[in-house]
C-alpha positions in Angstrom: 28.4 -21.0 15.4 27.8 -22.0 11.8 24.6 -23.7 12.6 23.2 -20.4 14.3 24.4 -18.3 11.2 22.4 -20.7 8.9 19.3 -20.5 10.9 19.6 -16.6 11.2 19.9 -16.5 7.4 16.9 -18.7 7.0 14.8 -16.6 9.2 15.9 -13.4 7.4 14.9 -14.8 4.0 11.7 -15.8 5.1 10.9 -12.4 6.8 11.9 -10.7 3.5 9.8 -13.0 1.3 6.8 -12.2 3.8 7.4 -8.5 3.5 7.4 -8.7 -0.3 4.3 -10.8 -0.7 2.0 -9.7 2.3 1.9 -11.7 5.6 0.4 -15.0 5.2 -1.3 -14.4 1.9 1.2 -15.4 -0.8 -0.1 -12.4 -2.8 1.6 -9.4 -4.1 0.8 -6.2 -2.2 -1.0 -3.6 -4.4 2.2 -1.4 -4.7 4.8 -4.3 -5.1 5.2 -3.2 -8.7 6.7 0.1 -7.7 8.9 -1.0 -4.7 12.0 -0.5 -6.9 11.1 2.9 -7.7 12.5 6.2 -5.9 10.8 7.4 -2.9 10.2 11.1 -2.6 8.5 13.4 0.0 9.2 16.8 1.7 10.8 20.0 0.5 12.6 20.1 -2.8 15.2 22.9 -2.1 16.9 22.8 -5.5 16.3 22.3 -9.1 15.4 18.5 -9.4 14.6 16.2 -12.2 12.4 13.1 -11.8 12.4 10.0 -14.1 11.5 6.4 -14.1 9.1 5.2 -11.3 8.7 7.5 -8.4 7.0 6.7 -5.2 5.4 9.8 -3.8 5.1 8.7 -0.1 4.1 12.1 1.3 3.5 15.8 0.5 6.0 17.5 -1.8 6.8 21.1 -1.6 8.5 23.1 -4.3 9.3 26.6 -3.1 9.8 30.0 -5.1 12.9 30.0 -7.2 13.0 26.1 -7.6 12.0 24.0 -10.6 10.8 20.6 -10.7 11.2 18.8 -14.1 9.5 15.6 -14.8 11.0 13.6 -17.8 9.0 11.6 -20.5 7.9 8.1 -19.3 8.0 9.1 -15.5 5.3 7.4 -13.4 4.5 9.0 -10.1 2.7 6.7 -7.8 1.1 8.5 -4.9 0.3 7.2 -1.6 -3.0 8.2 0.0 -2.5 10.4 3.2 -2.8 8.6 6.4 -4.2 11.7 8.1 -6.6 14.4 7.7 -4.6 17.0 9.3 -3.5 19.8 6.9 0.1 21.1 7.8 0.6 24.9 7.9 2.8 24.7 4.7 0.2 22.8 2.7 -3.3 23.3 1.3 -5.0 20.0 1.4 -5.5 16.9 3.7 -4.7 14.7 0.9 -1.2 13.9 -0.6 -0.3 16.9 -2.7 2.4 18.2 -4.9 2.4 22.0 -3.9 4.4 24.2 -6.4 5.3 27.9 -5.6 8.2 27.5 -7.8 8.1 26.1 -11.4 7.1 22.7 -12.8 7.8 21.3 -16.3 6.3 17.9 -17.0 6.5 17.2 -20.7 6.0 13.8 -21.7 5.5 12.6 -25.5 2.9 10.5 -27.2 4.9 7.4 -26.8 6.3 8.0 -23.4 3.6 9.9 -21.2 4.0 11.1 -17.7 1.5 9.4 -15.3 0.2 10.6 -12.0 -1.7 7.9 -10.2 -2.7 6.3 -7.0 -0.9 3.7 -4.9 -4.2 2.2 -3.9 -5.3 -1.2 -5.4 -8.8 0.1 -5.9 -8.6 3.9 -5.9 -11.4 6.2 -5.8 -11.9 9.9 -7.2 -10.1 11.4 -4.1 -7.1 9.0 -3.7 -4.7 12.1 -3.5 -4.9 15.6 -3.6 -3.1 16.4 -6.8 -0.6 19.2 -8.1 -1.5 22.6 -6.6 0.2 25.8 -8.3 0.4 28.9 -6.4 2.0 31.9 -8.2 4.1 29.7 -10.5 5.5 31.5 -13.5 6.1 28.3 -15.2 3.6 25.4 -15.2 3.9 23.2 -18.3 2.2 19.9 -18.6 2.3 18.0 -22.0 1.2 14.3 -22.6 0.4 13.7 -18.9 -2.1 11.4 -17.6 -4.0 12.2 -14.1 -5.9 9.4 -12.6 -8.1 9.3 -9.4 -7.1 12.8 -8.0 -9.4 14.8 -6.0 -8.1 18.0 -8.0 -5.7 16.9 -10.6 -4.4 20.4 -11.2 -5.3 23.4 -9.1 -3.9 26.7 -10.4 -4.0 29.9 -8.2 -2.4 33.0 -9.6 -0.3 30.9 -11.8 0.6 30.7 -15.6 -0.7 27.2 -16.7 -0.1 25.5 -20.0 -1.7 22.1 -20.7 -1.3 20.2 -23.9 -2.5 16.7 -24.9 -3.1 15.7 -21.4 -5.8 13.2 -19.9 -7.7 13.4 -16.9 -9.5 10.3 -15.9 -11.9 9.4 -12.9 -10.9 12.6 -10.9 -13.2 14.5 -8.7 -12.2 17.8 -10.4 -10.1 17.7 -13.4 -8.7 21.1 -13.2 -9.6 24.3 -11.1 -8.3 27.8 -11.1 -8.4 31.2 -9.2 -6.9 34.1 -11.0 -4.9 32.0 -13.4 -3.9 32.5 -17.0 -4.5 29.3 -18.8 -3.7 27.8 -22.1 -5.3 24.4 -22.6 -5.5 22.3 -25.7 -6.0 19.0 -27.2 -6.8 17.4 -24.0 -9.4 14.8 -22.7 -11.6 14.6 -19.5 -13.0 11.3 -19.1 -15.6 10.1 -16.4 -14.6 12.9 -14.0 -17.2 14.2 -11.6 -16.3 17.7 -12.6 -14.2 19.0 -15.7 -12.5 22.4 -15.7 -13.7 25.0 -13.3 -12.6 28.6 -13.8 -13.0 31.0 -11.0 -11.9 34.4 -9.7 -10.9 36.3 -12.8 -9.2 33.5 -14.6 -8.3 34.2 -18.2 -7.3 32.3 -21.3 -8.6 29.5 -23.6 -9.6 25.9 -24.0 -9.5 24.5 -27.6 -9.4 21.2 -29.2 -10.4 19.1 -26.2 -12.8 16.5 -25.4 -15.2 16.2 -22.2 -16.9 12.8 -22.0 -19.2 11.4 -19.3 -18.6 14.1 -16.6 -21.1 13.6 -13.6 -21.8 17.5 -13.6 -20.0 20.3 -15.9 -17.4 19.7 -18.5 -16.4 23.4 -18.2 -17.6 26.0 -15.6 -16.8 29.6 -16.1 -17.8 31.8 -13.2 -18.8 35.5 -14.0 -15.5 37.1 -13.3 -13.5 34.9 -15.6 -13.0 35.3 -19.5 -12.1 32.0 -20.9 -12.5 31.3 -24.6 -14.0 27.9 -25.3 -13.8 26.8 -28.9 -13.7 23.7 -31.1 -14.2 21.2 -28.2 -16.4 18.1 -27.9 -18.9 17.6 -25.3 -20.4 14.2 -25.0 -22.6 12.5 -22.3 -22.1 15.1 -19.7 -24.7 16.2 -17.1 -24.1 19.9 -18.5 -21.5 20.7 -21.3 -20.6 24.3 -20.3 -22.0 26.3 -17.5 -21.6 30.0 -18.1 -23.2 33.5 -17.6 -22.6 34.5 -21.3 -24.8 34.0 -24.1 -25.5 30.3 -25.0 -25.1 30.8 -28.8 -21.4 32.1 -28.3 -20.7 28.5 -27.2 -23.2 26.4 -29.1 -21.9 27.6 -32.5 -18.2 27.0 -31.7 -18.1 23.6 -30.1 -19.5 20.0 -30.8 -22.3 18.7 -28.4 -23.8 15.2 -28.3 -26.1 13.5 -25.6 -25.6 16.0 -22.9 -28.6 16.5 -20.5 -27.9 20.3 -21.1 -25.5 21.5 -23.7 -24.9 25.0 -22.3 -26.4 25.9 -18.9 -27.0 29.5 -18.1 -25.9 30.8 -14.8 -27.8 33.2 -12.7 -26.0 35.4 -10.2 
C-alpha cells in the first residue's frame, strides 16, 4: 500500500510540474507570471474592490447601482475571447469590462493600474476594453491600457481621464453622447487616438499623441470638444474636425504629422 501511495504522489508531482511549465517544453506558459492572481469573470452584483494581480478570464458586467473600485498598483491581465459570439448582455465579441454602474480606477504615479493582454505576443485587438454605458461616475487616473481593441468606450457616460497612457491599441478612446474631461494623458502607437461622436462634449488638455496611424483626435460635426495645449507628433493626422483649422493650430503643438489639422467635409 505504501508503495502505491508513493507512486501516486510521484505521478501527481510530475503532472503538476507539466501543467506549470507547458507539456513537454520545459518552458513557462506566457501567463504563468499571473497564475497566483485572482480570477474574475461574470456579473459583479455588489460593490467590489480589486487589488494585486487580477486575471480577467471572461467578460465582466457591472450593473447599475454597483461600483467597481480598482486600487493603485492593480494589474488586470485579460484573456483573449475564445469565441466571436456576442452574448445578449454584452457589446463586443472580445473580452470586455462592461460598466452600467460606476468604475473608479485611481492609480498613482508610482503605482499605476495596468490593463493588459494575457497573450505572449498581443496585437491591437487582444481584448475589447472597458465599455461604459450611462455611467454617472467613471474615473481613471494613472492607468495604462495596452493592446485593447477600444481601451475606453463611453456611451452617454460621464468620463474623467487624468494622467493615463494608451499604447498599441486599435482605438485609444471613443465616445457617443458622453461628457469628457481628459488631461495629461498619452496616446502612443495606436491605430486611432480619441474619437468623439454623437454630441459628445468636454475637453482634452495637456495630452500627447504620438505615432498614431490615423487621427490623434477626431471630432464629428455633432460634438463640441475643446482641444488645447496638447502635443501632436508623427501622426497621419493630428486633429480631424469640421471647425476652423486656426482654432486648433494656434492652441496646440504640432510636429512631423502628415497633416496637422484635417478638415472634414459632411
